[in-house]
Biopython code that builds the backbone (N, CA, C, O; Angstrom):
import numpy as np
from Bio.PDB.StructureBuilder import StructureBuilder

atoms = [
    (1, "UNK", "N", (0.848, -1.194, 0.000)),
    (1, "UNK", "CA", (0.000, 0.000, 0.000)),
    (1, "UNK", "C", (0.884, 1.245, 0.000)),
    (1, "UNK", "O", (1.797, 1.358, 0.818)),
    (2, "UNK", "N", (0.627, 2.146, -0.879)),
    (2, "UNK", "CA", (1.406, 3.383, -0.989)),
    (2, "UNK", "C", (0.800, 4.439, -0.072)),
    (2, "UNK", "O", (-0.409, 4.669, -0.087)),
    (3, "UNK", "N", (1.654, 5.081, 0.728)),
    (3, "UNK", "CA", (1.206, 6.216, 1.530)),
    (3, "UNK", "C", (1.237, 7.434, 0.629)),
    (3, "UNK", "O", (2.312, 7.910, 0.265)),
    (4, "UNK", "N", (0.064, 7.945, 0.262)),
    (4, "UNK", "CA", (0.011, 9.101, -0.628)),
    (4, "UNK", "C", (0.484, 10.348, 0.096)),
    (4, "UNK", "O", (0.089, 10.619, 1.230)),
    (5, "UNK", "N", (1.335, 11.094, -0.578)),
    (5, "UNK", "CA", (1.847, 12.349, -0.047)),
    (5, "UNK", "C", (0.775, 13.413, -0.272)),
    (5, "UNK", "O", (0.132, 13.427, -1.322)),
    (6, "UNK", "N", (0.579, 14.285, 0.683)),
    (6, "UNK", "CA", (-0.388, 15.375, 0.545)),
    (6, "UNK", "C", (0.299, 16.540, -0.170)),
    (6, "UNK", "O", (0.681, 17.529, 0.456)),
    (7, "UNK", "N", (0.451, 16.409, -1.495)),
    (7, "UNK", "CA", (1.095, 17.462, -2.282)),
    (7, "UNK", "C", (0.254, 18.724, -2.253)),
    (7, "UNK", "O", (-0.975, 18.667, -2.204)),
    (8, "UNK", "N", (0.932, 19.870, -2.284)),
    (8, "UNK", "CA", (0.239, 21.147, -2.316)),
    (8, "UNK", "C", (0.764, 21.975, -3.475)),
    (8, "UNK", "O", (1.971, 22.028, -3.715)),
    (9, "UNK", "N", (-0.135, 22.612, -4.185)),
    (9, "UNK", "CA", (0.238, 23.472, -5.308)),
    (9, "UNK", "C", (1.129, 24.597, -4.793)),
    (9, "UNK", "O", (0.840, 25.220, -3.772)),
    (10, "UNK", "N", (2.224, 24.844, -5.522)),
    (10, "UNK", "CA", (3.153, 25.903, -5.152)),
    (10, "UNK", "C", (4.265, 25.444, -4.228)),
    (10, "UNK", "O", (5.248, 26.161, -4.042)),
    (11, "UNK", "N", (4.126, 24.249, -3.641)),
    (11, "UNK", "CA", (5.151, 23.724, -2.743)),
    (11, "UNK", "C", (6.212, 22.977, -3.536)),
    (11, "UNK", "O", (5.966, 22.519, -4.652)),
    (12, "UNK", "N", (7.409, 22.859, -2.937)),
    (12, "UNK", "CA", (8.504, 22.149, -3.591)),
    (12, "UNK", "C", (8.763, 20.810, -2.917)),
    (12, "UNK", "O", (8.649, 20.663, -1.700)),
    (13, "UNK", "N", (9.117, 19.838, -3.755)),
    (13, "UNK", "CA", (9.441, 18.494, -3.315)),
    (13, "UNK", "C", (10.687, 18.072, -4.091)),
    (13, "UNK", "O", (11.158, 18.811, -4.954)),
    (14, "UNK", "N", (11.214, 16.906, -3.793)),
    (14, "UNK", "CA", (12.404, 16.458, -4.501)),
    (14, "UNK", "C", (12.304, 14.977, -4.805)),
    (14, "UNK", "O", (12.002, 14.163, -3.932)),
    (15, "UNK", "N", (12.567, 14.639, -6.076)),
    (15, "UNK", "CA", (12.633, 13.229, -6.459)),
    (15, "UNK", "C", (14.030, 12.964, -7.009)),
    (15, "UNK", "O", (14.942, 13.765, -6.799)),
    (16, "UNK", "N", (14.204, 11.845, -7.710)),
    (16, "UNK", "CA", (15.544, 11.474, -8.181)),
    (16, "UNK", "C", (16.136, 12.470, -9.163)),
    (16, "UNK", "O", (17.356, 12.604, -9.249)),
    (17, "UNK", "N", (15.289, 13.169, -9.903)),
    (17, "UNK", "CA", (15.779, 14.155, -10.881)),
    (17, "UNK", "C", (16.180, 15.458, -10.200)),
    (17, "UNK", "O", (17.049, 16.172, -10.702)),
    (18, "UNK", "N", (15.571, 15.775, -9.082)),
    (18, "UNK", "CA", (15.889, 17.014, -8.370)),
    (18, "UNK", "C", (14.653, 17.666, -7.779)),
    (18, "UNK", "O", (13.588, 17.056, -7.686)),
    (19, "UNK", "N", (14.818, 18.919, -7.383)),
    (19, "UNK", "CA", (13.709, 19.665, -6.771)),
    (19, "UNK", "C", (12.712, 20.080, -7.845)),
    (19, "UNK", "O", (13.078, 20.437, -8.965)),
    (20, "UNK", "N", (11.435, 20.021, -7.463)),
    (20, "UNK", "CA", (10.388, 20.445, -8.383)),
    (20, "UNK", "C", (9.278, 21.147, -7.624)),
    (20, "UNK", "O", (9.125, 20.986, -6.413)),
    (21, "UNK", "N", (8.509, 21.931, -8.365)),
    (21, "UNK", "CA", (7.351, 22.634, -7.812)),
    (21, "UNK", "C", (6.095, 22.023, -8.395)),
    (21, "UNK", "O", (6.045, 21.696, -9.581)),
    (22, "UNK", "N", (5.081, 21.869, -7.561)),
    (22, "UNK", "CA", (3.785, 21.372, -8.026)),
    (22, "UNK", "C", (3.022, 22.560, -8.606)),
    (22, "UNK", "O", (2.758, 23.543, -7.915)),
    (23, "UNK", "N", (2.671, 22.449, -9.900)),
    (23, "UNK", "CA", (1.965, 23.530, -10.584)),
    (23, "UNK", "C", (0.457, 23.374, -10.507)),
    (23, "UNK", "O", (-0.261, 24.357, -10.326)),
    (24, "UNK", "N", (-0.027, 22.147, -10.644)),
    (24, "UNK", "CA", (-1.472, 21.904, -10.539)),
    (24, "UNK", "C", (-1.742, 20.453, -10.184)),
    (24, "UNK", "O", (-0.942, 19.562, -10.468)),
    (25, "UNK", "N", (-2.880, 20.240, -9.561)),
    (25, "UNK", "CA", (-3.323, 18.898, -9.182)),
    (25, "UNK", "C", (-4.803, 18.794, -9.522)),
    (25, "UNK", "O", (-5.607, 19.661, -9.177)),
    (26, "UNK", "N", (-5.141, 17.697, -10.215)),
    (26, "UNK", "CA", (-6.546, 17.427, -10.501)),
    (26, "UNK", "C", (-6.762, 15.926, -10.352)),
    (26, "UNK", "O", (-6.356, 15.143, -11.210)),
    (27, "UNK", "N", (-7.398, 15.538, -9.265)),
    (27, "UNK", "CA", (-7.561, 14.116, -8.982)),
    (27, "UNK", "C", (-6.201, 13.486, -8.721)),
    (27, "UNK", "O", (-5.457, 13.942, -7.853)),
    (28, "UNK", "N", (-5.872, 12.426, -9.480)),
    (28, "UNK", "CA", (-4.571, 11.780, -9.330)),
    (28, "UNK", "C", (-3.537, 12.355, -10.306)),
    (28, "UNK", "O", (-2.376, 11.947, -10.290)),
    (29, "UNK", "N", (-3.953, 13.291, -11.145)),
    (29, "UNK", "CA", (-3.028, 13.903, -12.109)),
    (29, "UNK", "C", (-2.415, 15.169, -11.528)),
    (29, "UNK", "O", (-3.087, 15.952, -10.855)),
    (30, "UNK", "N", (-1.144, 15.353, -11.797)),
    (30, "UNK", "CA", (-0.482, 16.581, -11.356)),
    (30, "UNK", "C", (0.521, 17.023, -12.408)),
    (30, "UNK", "O", (1.018, 16.209, -13.186)),
    (31, "UNK", "N", (0.811, 18.303, -12.427)),
    (31, "UNK", "CA", (1.817, 18.868, -13.320)),
    (31, "UNK", "C", (2.901, 19.445, -12.429)),
    (31, "UNK", "O", (2.625, 20.173, -11.476)),
    (32, "UNK", "N", (4.181, 19.096, -12.768)),
    (32, "UNK", "CA", (5.303, 19.574, -11.962)),
    (32, "UNK", "C", (6.365, 20.203, -12.857)),
    (32, "UNK", "O", (6.467, 19.897, -14.045)),
    (33, "UNK", "N", (7.161, 21.099, -12.246)),
    (33, "UNK", "CA", (8.254, 21.756, -12.966)),
    (33, "UNK", "C", (9.508, 21.722, -12.109)),
    (33, "UNK", "O", (9.509, 22.167, -10.961)),
    (34, "UNK", "N", (10.588, 21.178, -12.695)),
    (34, "UNK", "CA", (11.869, 21.142, -12.005)),
    (34, "UNK", "C", (12.550, 22.492, -12.087)),
    (34, "UNK", "O", (12.160, 23.352, -12.876)),
    (35, "UNK", "N", (13.581, 22.672, -11.256)),
    (35, "UNK", "CA", (14.332, 23.927, -11.220)),
    (35, "UNK", "C", (14.948, 24.273, -12.572)),
    (35, "UNK", "O", (15.179, 25.448, -12.859)),
    (36, "UNK", "N", (15.221, 23.253, -13.419)),
    (36, "UNK", "CA", (15.820, 23.525, -14.735)),
    (36, "UNK", "C", (14.787, 23.924, -15.783)),
    (36, "UNK", "O", (15.135, 24.173, -16.937)),
    (37, "UNK", "N", (13.489, 23.987, -15.376)),
    (37, "UNK", "CA", (12.431, 24.422, -16.275)),
    (37, "UNK", "C", (11.646, 23.303, -16.935)),
    (37, "UNK", "O", (10.583, 23.556, -17.502)),
    (38, "UNK", "N", (12.138, 22.075, -16.879)),
    (38, "UNK", "CA", (11.402, 20.939, -17.450)),
    (38, "UNK", "C", (10.082, 20.761, -16.718)),
    (38, "UNK", "O", (10.022, 20.850, -15.491)),
    (39, "UNK", "N", (9.015, 20.508, -17.487)),
    (39, "UNK", "CA", (7.696, 20.259, -16.919)),
    (39, "UNK", "C", (7.171, 18.926, -17.429)),
    (39, "UNK", "O", (7.413, 18.543, -18.574)),
    (40, "UNK", "N", (6.445, 18.222, -16.561)),
    (40, "UNK", "CA", (5.769, 16.994, -16.985)),
    (40, "UNK", "C", (4.424, 16.871, -16.283)),
    (40, "UNK", "O", (4.171, 17.484, -15.246)),
    (41, "UNK", "N", (3.572, 16.052, -16.893)),
    (41, "UNK", "CA", (2.350, 15.603, -16.236)),
    (41, "UNK", "C", (2.663, 14.232, -15.682)),
    (41, "UNK", "O", (3.258, 13.401, -16.369)),
    (42, "UNK", "N", (2.273, 13.991, -14.458)),
    (42, "UNK", "CA", (2.534, 12.726, -13.794)),
    (42, "UNK", "C", (1.351, 12.443, -12.885)),
    (42, "UNK", "O", (0.335, 13.136, -12.941)),
    (43, "UNK", "N", (1.482, 11.432, -12.056)),
    (43, "UNK", "CA", (0.383, 11.140, -11.136)),
    (43, "UNK", "C", (0.840, 11.330, -9.694)),
    (43, "UNK", "O", (2.016, 11.172, -9.364)),
    (44, "UNK", "N", (-0.112, 11.667, -8.862)),
    (44, "UNK", "CA", (0.154, 11.785, -7.429)),
    (44, "UNK", "C", (0.651, 10.445, -6.909)),
    (44, "UNK", "O", (1.569, 10.388, -6.091)),
    (45, "UNK", "N", (0.039, 9.366, -7.388)),
    (45, "UNK", "CA", (0.427, 8.030, -6.948)),
    (45, "UNK", "C", (1.890, 7.750, -7.279)),
    (45, "UNK", "O", (2.632, 7.258, -6.429)),
    (46, "UNK", "N", (2.316, 8.060, -8.515)),
    (46, "UNK", "CA", (3.698, 7.800, -8.934)),
    (46, "UNK", "C", (4.683, 8.629, -8.120)),
    (46, "UNK", "O", (5.683, 8.093, -7.643)),
    (47, "UNK", "N", (4.427, 9.916, -7.950)),
    (47, "UNK", "CA", (5.349, 10.765, -7.201)),
    (47, "UNK", "C", (5.371, 10.390, -5.725)),
    (47, "UNK", "O", (6.415, 10.491, -5.080)),
    (48, "UNK", "N", (4.243, 9.962, -5.185)),
    (48, "UNK", "CA", (4.209, 9.483, -3.798)),
    (48, "UNK", "C", (5.066, 8.234, -3.663)),
    (48, "UNK", "O", (5.818, 8.092, -2.699)),
    (49, "UNK", "N", (4.954, 7.330, -4.629)),
    (49, "UNK", "CA", (5.739, 6.099, -4.617)),
    (49, "UNK", "C", (7.236, 6.429, -4.629)),
    (49, "UNK", "O", (8.008, 5.846, -3.868)),
    (50, "UNK", "N", (7.637, 7.355, -5.487)),
    (50, "UNK", "CA", (9.048, 7.749, -5.588)),
    (50, "UNK", "C", (9.531, 8.354, -4.275)),
    (50, "UNK", "O", (10.591, 7.975, -3.776)),
    (51, "UNK", "N", (8.772, 9.284, -3.710)),
    (51, "UNK", "CA", (9.176, 9.922, -2.451)),
    (51, "UNK", "C", (9.251, 8.912, -1.312)),
    (51, "UNK", "O", (10.147, 9.000, -0.473)),
    (52, "UNK", "N", (8.330, 7.959, -1.268)),
    (52, "UNK", "CA", (8.363, 6.925, -0.233)),
    (52, "UNK", "C", (9.595, 6.032, -0.390)),
    (52, "UNK", "O", (10.219, 5.660, 0.604)),
    (53, "UNK", "N", (9.950, 5.684, -1.634)),
    (53, "UNK", "CA", (11.145, 4.872, -1.872)),
    (53, "UNK", "C", (12.406, 5.611, -1.422)),
    (53, "UNK", "O", (13.287, 5.019, -0.798)),
    (54, "UNK", "N", (12.489, 6.899, -1.737)),
    (54, "UNK", "CA", (13.653, 7.698, -1.336)),
    (54, "UNK", "C", (13.740, 7.748, 0.184)),
    (54, "UNK", "O", (14.816, 7.557, 0.750)),
    (55, "UNK", "N", (12.615, 8.005, 0.849)),
    (55, "UNK", "CA", (12.588, 8.076, 2.314)),
    (55, "UNK", "C", (13.021, 6.741, 2.939)),
    (55, "UNK", "O", (13.811, 6.721, 3.882)),
    (56, "UNK", "N", (12.500, 5.633, 2.409)),
    (56, "UNK", "CA", (12.860, 4.320, 2.932)),
    (56, "UNK", "C", (14.343, 4.025, 2.720)),
    (56, "UNK", "O", (14.993, 3.448, 3.592)),
    (57, "UNK", "N", (14.874, 4.417, 1.574)),
    (57, "UNK", "CA", (16.297, 4.221, 1.290)),
    (57, "UNK", "C", (17.155, 4.994, 2.290)),
    (57, "UNK", "O", (18.129, 4.461, 2.823)),
    (58, "UNK", "N", (16.792, 6.241, 2.540)),
    (58, "UNK", "CA", (17.548, 7.063, 3.489)),
    (58, "UNK", "C", (17.462, 6.497, 4.910)),
    (58, "UNK", "O", (18.439, 6.534, 5.658)),
    (59, "UNK", "N", (16.299, 5.976, 5.272)),
    (59, "UNK", "CA", (16.141, 5.357, 6.596)),
    (59, "UNK", "C", (17.013, 4.116, 6.726)),
    (59, "UNK", "O", (17.634, 3.901, 7.768)),
    (60, "UNK", "N", (17.067, 3.285, 5.664)),
    (60, "UNK", "CA", (17.921, 2.090, 5.699)),
    (60, "UNK", "C", (19.388, 2.482, 5.818)),
    (60, "UNK", "O", (20.136, 1.859, 6.571)),
    (61, "UNK", "N", (19.804, 3.503, 5.087)),
    (61, "UNK", "CA", (21.186, 3.966, 5.181)),
    (61, "UNK", "C", (21.513, 4.413, 6.600)),
    (61, "UNK", "O", (22.584, 4.103, 7.120)),
    (62, "UNK", "N", (20.591, 5.141, 7.225)),
    (62, "UNK", "CA", (20.823, 5.635, 8.588)),
    (62, "UNK", "C", (20.927, 4.470, 9.577)),
    (62, "UNK", "O", (21.742, 4.510, 10.499)),
    (63, "UNK", "N", (20.113, 3.444, 9.390)),
    (63, "UNK", "CA", (20.142, 2.285, 10.291)),
    (63, "UNK", "C", (21.412, 1.460, 10.119)),
    (63, "UNK", "O", (21.918, 0.888, 11.084)),
    (64, "UNK", "N", (21.922, 1.399, 8.908)),
    (64, "UNK", "CA", (23.093, 0.582, 8.616)),
    (64, "UNK", "C", (24.405, 1.323, 8.787)),
    (64, "UNK", "O", (25.475, 0.741, 8.613)),
    (65, "UNK", "N", (24.332, 2.578, 9.120)),
    (65, "UNK", "CA", (25.544, 3.372, 9.253)),
    (65, "UNK", "C", (26.319, 2.909, 10.484)),
    (65, "UNK", "O", (25.794, 2.903, 11.598)),
    (66, "UNK", "N", (27.557, 2.528, 10.269)),
    (66, "UNK", "CA", (28.408, 2.105, 11.376)),
    (66, "UNK", "C", (29.473, 3.160, 11.607)),
    (66, "UNK", "O", (29.931, 3.797, 10.659)),
    (67, "UNK", "N", (29.866, 3.350, 12.832)),
    (67, "UNK", "CA", (30.884, 4.364, 13.102)),
    (67, "UNK", "C", (32.219, 3.942, 12.482)),
    (67, "UNK", "O", (32.490, 2.749, 12.343)),
    (68, "UNK", "N", (33.046, 4.913, 12.112)),
    (68, "UNK", "CA", (34.347, 4.574, 11.542)),
    (68, "UNK", "C", (35.213, 3.867, 12.574)),
    (68, "UNK", "O", (35.034, 4.070, 13.775)),
    (69, "UNK", "N", (36.155, 3.036, 12.118)),
    (69, "UNK", "CA", (37.012, 2.333, 13.072)),
    (69, "UNK", "C", (37.864, 3.308, 13.868)),
    (69, "UNK", "O", (38.275, 4.353, 13.365)),
    (70, "UNK", "N", (38.121, 2.948, 15.118)),
    (70, "UNK", "CA", (38.929, 3.790, 15.996)),
    (70, "UNK", "C", (40.392, 3.443, 15.760)),
    (70, "UNK", "O", (40.780, 2.277, 15.826)),
    (71, "UNK", "N", (41.200, 4.461, 15.486)),
    (71, "UNK", "CA", (42.632, 4.240, 15.281)),
    (71, "UNK", "C", (43.343, 4.368, 16.619)),
    (71, "UNK", "O", (43.045, 5.258, 17.415)),
    (72, "UNK", "N", (44.281, 3.469, 16.850)),
    (72, "UNK", "CA", (45.077, 3.544, 18.068)),
    (72, "UNK", "C", (46.208, 4.529, 17.833)),
    (72, "UNK", "O", (46.811, 4.568, 16.760)),
    (73, "UNK", "N", (46.479, 5.313, 18.847)),
    (73, "UNK", "CA", (47.571, 6.282, 18.734)),
    (73, "UNK", "C", (48.908, 5.545, 18.740)),
    (73, "UNK", "O", (49.118, 4.611, 19.514)),
    (74, "UNK", "N", (49.796, 5.983, 17.871)),
    (74, "UNK", "CA", (51.123, 5.364, 17.799)),
    (74, "UNK", "C", (51.968, 5.808, 18.984)),
    (74, "UNK", "O", (51.847, 6.933, 19.467)),
    (75, "UNK", "N", (52.819, 4.909, 19.438)),
    (75, "UNK", "CA", (53.734, 5.249, 20.539)),
    (75, "UNK", "C", (54.784, 6.218, 20.016)),
    (75, "UNK", "O", (55.211, 6.098, 18.868)),
    (76, "UNK", "N", (55.207, 7.178, 20.836)),
    (76, "UNK", "CA", (56.208, 8.147, 20.381)),
    (76, "UNK", "C", (57.528, 7.465, 20.070)),
    (76, "UNK", "O", (57.935, 6.536, 20.768)),
    (77, "UNK", "N", (58.190, 7.924, 19.028)),
    (77, "UNK", "CA", (59.520, 7.436, 18.612)),
    (77, "UNK", "C", (59.557, 5.941, 18.342)),
    (77, "UNK", "O", (60.621, 5.325, 18.417)),
    (78, "UNK", "N", (58.416, 5.351, 18.031)),
    (78, "UNK", "CA", (58.392, 3.945, 17.690)),
    (78, "UNK", "C", (58.527, 2.999, 18.873)),
    (78, "UNK", "O", (58.617, 1.787, 18.673)),
    (79, "UNK", "N", (58.544, 3.507, 20.089)),
    (79, "UNK", "CA", (58.649, 2.662, 21.274)),
    (79, "UNK", "C", (57.307, 2.007, 21.548)),
    (79, "UNK", "O", (56.254, 2.594, 21.300)),
    (80, "UNK", "N", (57.352, 0.820, 22.048)),
    (80, "UNK", "CA", (56.129, 0.106, 22.403)),
    (80, "UNK", "C", (56.131, -0.141, 23.904)),
    (80, "UNK", "O", (57.156, -0.490, 24.488)),
    (81, "UNK", "N", (55.004, 0.040, 24.500)),
    (81, "UNK", "CA", (54.885, -0.173, 25.929)),
    (81, "UNK", "C", (54.607, -1.646, 26.197)),
    (81, "UNK", "O", (53.716, -2.236, 25.586)),
    (82, "UNK", "N", (55.337, -2.214, 27.072)),
    (82, "UNK", "CA", (55.141, -3.614, 27.431)),
    (82, "UNK", "C", (54.470, -3.650, 28.801)),
    (82, "UNK", "O", (54.961, -3.073, 29.771)),
    (83, "UNK", "N", (53.341, -4.342, 28.851)),
    (83, "UNK", "CA", (52.594, -4.454, 30.106)),
    (83, "UNK", "C", (52.837, -5.853, 30.655)),
    (83, "UNK", "O", (52.622, -6.848, 29.962)),
    (84, "UNK", "N", (53.299, -5.925, 31.935)),
    (84, "UNK", "CA", (53.563, -7.231, 32.571)),
    (84, "UNK", "C", (52.635, -7.492, 33.682)),
    (84, "UNK", "O", (52.718, -8.541, 34.322)),
]
sb = StructureBuilder()
sb.init_structure("model")
sb.init_model(0)
sb.init_chain("A")
sb.init_seg("    ")
for serial, (resi, resn, name, xyz) in enumerate(atoms, 1):
    if name == "N":
        sb.init_residue(resn, " ", resi, " ")
    sb.init_atom(name, np.array(xyz, "f"), 0.0, 1.0, " ", f" {name:<3s}", serial, name[0])
structure = sb.get_structure()
């Protein structure tokens, strides 16, 4: 089940191509324009699906992010400490 995004005319959103503005919405049809001036007719369902996929991808990345390995400080002048 797709969670439909509540798009609003005049608001900006971002998909894989980049940021876009919603120009009009009629039912499930919408017209959008990217920052580079390209315009298309698409569906609310399709753009909602894309935004949900992007959000889920970012959430998975955040969950799988592991901290970088901790580097041990080198002993000065190449000496090694021996613990007995």
